[in-house]
N, C-alpha and C positions, 0 to 999 in steps of 0.2 A: 644160144646162148646169151650174142650181139643181140638178136631180132626181139628175147625177150626184154631186153632193157633197154633196146628201143621201144617198144609197146609200151614197160611202164613209163619210161618222159612221159611218152608221149600221156599219155592216162595222167599226166601231172597235169600236164600242162591244157588241157581239156578243162579239169575241173578246173584247174580256174577263173579260164576265158567263161565258161558254164558257171560261173558264180557273179561275175565281175558280167555279164551277158544280164544275164535275174536281177542286180540289185541299181548298177547304171541308173542311174535319170529319173528315179523316187524321189518325192517329199521325203526332209528322214526327219528326223526329230532324238534329244539324247534320253536315255530311260531315270525318270521320275522329274523329268524338265520338261516345259511346258511348251509346247508346239502351234505355229498358228497355222489354223488350216484355208489355205485361199477359194474365194467362193470365184470370178470372175466373171458377170455381168452386166455391163455397160447399162443395158433396155433397164432391167429388174425397179418394182420398185418398193422391193421386199426378198430378201431372204433367211432361210431358215434351216439350221443344224437340226434332221431330221432322226438322224443317228449314225453310232459309229460303234463295225463289228471288231473284235477284236482277234486275233492271234489265235485265240483256243474258240474261235465261231461264236462268241457266246456273244450277246446285242444291247447293248447300253441306247432305249430311246431316248431322245432328248428335249425335238422340237425346241428349237431354243430361236433364237434375233441373231444374227450374224453382225456384226458391225461394219457396214461400211463406211470407205473409203476412195471416193473416185467413183472409181468404174470397177471395182475390189469387196466384195463384202470379204469379211473375216470375223472367224472363232475364235478365240486361245481354249486351246483345249489339255490338261493336262493330268489326266491320267494315265500316266504312262509306266503304270510300271513292267507290264510285261513287253518282253524285247519281238522283233516282229513285224509278220506285215500288219493293217490296219487299216480299214476304209471306213471313209461319211460318207453320210446321203447328202443333197440340203436338195429343198422346195425352193421354191424361187419364182415371179411376180413377174416371165414375161412376155414381155406384149399383153398382159392383160391373159394368160395366157399360164394357170400351175402347173409349170415344168417341171422334173425330178434328177438328179444328177450324181453321180456316186463317181468319188477319187479314192486313191487308196494314197499310205504315206509306209513308212519305214522309220519303226524304231529300234536303236544301236545302242551298247553301249557307251562308245564314245559321240555316239549322233550325228556324225561323217556318216557316208553313203561307201561301200566299194564298189571303186571303180576302177578301172580294164587297168590303167595306171600303179594300179596298188596289185592286183592281180596279174602282174608282171611282174613286179618287182619278187610279188611271195614267188613264186613260181619257179621262176629266175635263181632266189636260194637255194629255196626245196632241192630245184636239180644240180646247183651245186655241191652239195651236200652232200645231196644222192653218189657223181661225180667222185667224189672222193673216198667217198664208201667204197665205191668201183674202181678208186687207185689201188686204194689196200687191199683188196683182196686177190686183182692181177700182180701187186708188186708182195703180196708173201708165197705167192701162190709159182715164186721165180728164187726162192730164198732156200740157201744150200744151208742147215740151221746147226749140222753137224759138225761144219769147217766154221762155219759163226761161233759156237759153242765154243771148238775145240780154240778159235782167235781170241777170246776169252783169258782161258786158258792161262795161251803167250803172254799175255799185256797183265796179269800178273808178274809170269815168270821174269817180265825184262820189268818188273818196279813202274809200270804206267796208272796211279791207281784214276786217276781221273778218268779216263779211257775206259777200265776196270771199271767204272761203277756206272758210266755214258753207256758204254756197251751192254750191260749187264740189264738193266732200265729196260733199253729200246730190245733185246732178244726176249724178253720176258713180256717183254705188250703184243711182240710185233708174230712172236710165239703162240702169241693166245690172243689173237686178235681179234674175237669177238670184243672183246670188251674195246675196241673202238668203234665196231661198228656199231654197242651200244649207245658210248657214249655221240658218235654224231646221232644219233635215230633221234636223244631230246633237241635238241635246233628241229629239228620237221619237227616237233611235235609241236613244239613254242613254237611254230607260224602258221600250224596249221589252226591251232586256236587259236593267234588273231583272228584268219578266213575266219573261221568260227563266229567274234566274237565281232567283226566288223563288218558283215553280210550278217549279222542277227538269225546263224540259221542257229534253230535251235535243237533240232537233232543234236545235231556237232556241239553247244555249247551245251548241253546235259551231260556227251558223252565222255568229248573231249576230260574233267577233270578226275572225274573212273579212272580212264587210264591212264591220265597222270602219275596216279598214286600207287598202280600196282607197275607203271614202268620205276619207279621209288622205290620199290620190294624193294623190286628183282635188282633195281641195282646195288641195294646192300649187297642179297645173295650172294652175285657176281662181283663181289667187292670179295665177301669173304673167301670165297673160290680161290680167288687168284693170288692173294693174301697167303693164303696157304700152300699153293702153288708154287708160289716162287721160296718160301721158306721152303719147302722142302727139297725143290734147287740149289739153293744153297747151299742148304747140310751134302746134297750130292756134290755137289761141284768142292767142295772143303776139305770131300772126305776124295775125292782123285787129285787135289796138289798134298795132299797127305801124302798116298801113296804113292808121287814122284816126285817124295823129298824134297820140294820145294823150297824149304823153311816153313812152313806149317808145327810149329810145336805139338807134340800129344799129350 
């Protein structure tokens, strides 16, 4: 069992670092904003932007002159509606020889590249929530719920109503610990969504919103089940108190 948990944690770490490795160090622009595409060429007499390849592999032929700024040529490109990895090609006169060069750039929803530090932060948070789930699971396995239920009745007998309410709430949540697991999945999903958007992983971006909707529907179903269970437990508790003759009026 421990080996399975270790494999899961290592898998999360590897995913985060792979995304950071794929994204780091690339020219990055913000979606639906203009980006300056550079071409370094000290000995060029001119440079043209010949084409741009979009993330869906469609090609836009431009053949437009780039603006010279010192030893660098630039072209302001504004058609950045698609998220993901682009490439652009230039044709320049290098010492009298027409030379073609191609480079990549990325468009993200936030305009920032997904770096190693971003990856480490997200992975640490995901592992943190995963360890909380694991801790709750281990704790739940070692709880004597029968003894705990009896202690709740004892708290009523001693008229300790504050502890009675708090203990009852905690008891029912721990008895149905899947509620905790389900709630803790939400920040993990949000962190994965953040990774998807900052790294411009299009397939993940398309998949996660549907997953969030399914999660929310499941949350409503689980909430209804949980409150139904609590009501049934409360009625049984009151019945036990009545039968014990502890002052509950019939």
